[in-house]
N, C-alpha and C positions, 0 to 999 in steps of 0.2 A: 304325352304328345309326340314323342320321337317315333313311336311305332305306329301311330295312326296315319292313314292316308285315305283319300277319297275312294269309296268303293266303285264309283262310276269310271273315273279316269286315272286313278292312282296318284292324283296331284296332292300337293301339300295343303293341309288344313290350317286355317287360322281360327283361334279361339276368341269368342266374344263372351264375356261374363256379365250377366245381369244380376245374379244373386248367388252368394256363396257363404259358407260358414268356415270354421277353422280347419275343417278336414277336406271339404269337397266343393265343387261347383254345383249348385242346385239348379240354376236356370241359365240359359245362354244358347250359344250355337257354335257350330263348326262350319266354316265357310271355305269352299274350294275356289280359289281365284282362277284356276285353269278352266273349269267348266261352269262355274257360277252357281253351283248347287250349295244350299245351306242346310245343314242337318241340325235339328233342334236338340237341346238338352233340357229335359223336364224331370224334376225330382231327382236330380243327380244322375240320370240315365241318358246317354246319348242315343238318338235314333239314327243309326247309320244305314237304314234301308234305302235303296235307290228311290228317287222321288215318286215313281209310278207305284211303288209298293207301300209308301208311307200312309198311315191312317191317322186321323185326328182324334 
């Protein structure tokens, strides 16, 4: 988490965990309080693409 920042505004990201195992976070999100963007984490992979480029 120390090296991650918001790709839109370079703000600090806050982690929200919905599901995890012993080794990793499986589901959750990374939220930037500076610009309000939330980046989803699915199957242990964070999607840090800017909002206009994210696909569902």
